C-alpha positions as CSV (number, residue, x, y, z in Angstrom):
1,X,0.1,-0.1,0.1
2,X,1.5,3.1,-1.2
3,X,-1.1,5.8,0.2
4,X,-1.6,5.5,3.9
5,X,-4.4,6.8,5.8
6,X,-4.3,10.5,7.0
7,X,-3.5,10.9,10.7
8,X,-5.7,13.3,13.1
9,X,-2.6,15.6,13.2
10,X,-2.3,15.7,9.4
11,X,-6.0,16.3,9.0
12,X,-5.8,19.3,11.1
13,X,-3.0,20.5,9.3
14,X,-4.6,20.1,5.8
15,X,-7.7,21.8,7.4
16,X,-5.5,24.7,8.5
17,X,-4.0,25.3,4.9
18,X,-7.4,25.1,3.2
19,X,-8.7,28.3,5.5
20,X,-7.5,31.7,4.3
21,X,-5.2,33.5,6.9
22,X,-7.6,36.1,6.9
23,X,-10.2,33.8,8.4
24,X,-8.1,32.8,11.2
25,X,-7.2,36.3,11.9
26,X,-11.0,37.2,12.1
27,X,-11.2,34.2,14.8
28,X,-8.2,35.4,16.7
29,X,-9.2,39.0,16.6
30,X,-12.7,38.0,18.0
31,X,-11.3,35.6,20.8
32,X,-8.6,38.4,21.6
33,X,-11.4,41.0,22.0
34,X,-13.5,38.9,24.6
35,X,-10.7,37.4,26.2
36,X,-9.8,38.7,29.9
37,X,-7.9,36.9,32.6
38,X,-10.9,36.8,34.8
39,X,-12.9,34.9,32.4
40,X,-12.8,31.4,31.6
41,X,-15.0,31.0,28.6
42,X,-15.1,33.2,25.5
43,X,-18.6,33.2,23.5
44,X,-18.6,34.2,19.9
45,X,-21.9,34.2,18.0
46,X,-21.9,32.5,14.6
47,X,-23.5,35.4,12.7
48,X,-21.0,38.2,14.3
49,X,-18.0,36.1,13.0
50,X,-19.3,35.3,9.6
51,X,-19.8,39.0,9.2
52,X,-16.5,39.8,10.3
53,X,-15.1,37.2,7.9
54,X,-17.2,38.7,5.1
55,X,-15.8,42.1,5.6
56,X,-12.3,41.1,6.0
57,X,-12.3,39.0,2.7
58,X,-14.1,41.4,0.5
59,X,-10.7,42.8,-0.6
60,X,-9.3,39.5,-2.0
61,X,-12.4,37.8,-2.7
62,X,-15.1,40.3,-4.2
63,X,-17.7,38.1,-5.2
64,X,-17.8,36.0,-1.9
65,X,-21.1,34.8,-0.6
66,X,-22.0,34.0,2.9
67,X,-22.8,30.4,1.9
68,X,-19.2,30.2,0.6
69,X,-18.0,30.5,4.0
70,X,-19.8,27.3,5.2
71,X,-19.1,25.5,1.8
72,X,-15.5,25.8,2.0
73,X,-15.4,24.5,5.9
74,X,-14.2,28.1,6.9
75,X,-16.3,27.8,10.2
76,X,-14.8,24.3,11.0
77,X,-12.1,25.6,13.2
78,X,-12.6,23.5,16.3
79,X,-9.7,21.1,15.6
80,X,-7.2,24.0,14.9
81,X,-8.1,25.8,18.0
82,X,-7.9,22.5,19.9
83,X,-4.7,22.0,18.4
84,X,-3.3,24.9,20.0
85,X,-4.6,24.6,23.6
86,X,-8.2,25.4,23.5
87,X,-11.6,23.7,24.3
88,X,-13.8,24.5,21.5
89,X,-17.6,23.8,21.6
90,X,-20.3,24.8,19.0
91,X,-24.0,24.8,19.7
92,X,-26.8,25.9,17.2
93,X,-30.5,25.5,18.1
94,X,-32.3,22.4,17.5
95,X,-35.9,22.0,16.5
96,X,-38.0,24.1,18.2
97,X,-35.4,26.0,19.8
98,X,-34.8,29.7,19.3
99,X,-31.2,31.0,20.1
100,X,-28.1,32.3,18.0
101,X,-25.6,29.5,17.2
102,X,-22.3,30.2,19.0
103,X,-18.8,29.0,19.5
104,X,-17.5,28.7,22.9
105,X,-13.5,28.7,23.7
106,X,-11.9,28.2,27.4
107,X,-8.5,27.0,28.1
108,X,-7.7,23.4,28.4
């Protein structure tokens, strides 16, 4: 067998390469903006980060649509941040629930 299955570490690295730097910069800025030493968790609403990404990426990709962010997997950042020392969770409303989808970041 000349091709071997991908490892979790390799999958995370490939995922990171597929996400534009500007997207990670938006996530980093959102986390840093809300992070304080006396808080154990940072909550980022999905709609807020998507808006930030749309604004930031318009310069290099003027034809980008909101759906492209999801279709390209740019919101699937959990493994990337987990590999860098964060506990990351994502929650979205289920059937008959009404609240904003959000990500939570806390120290491992």
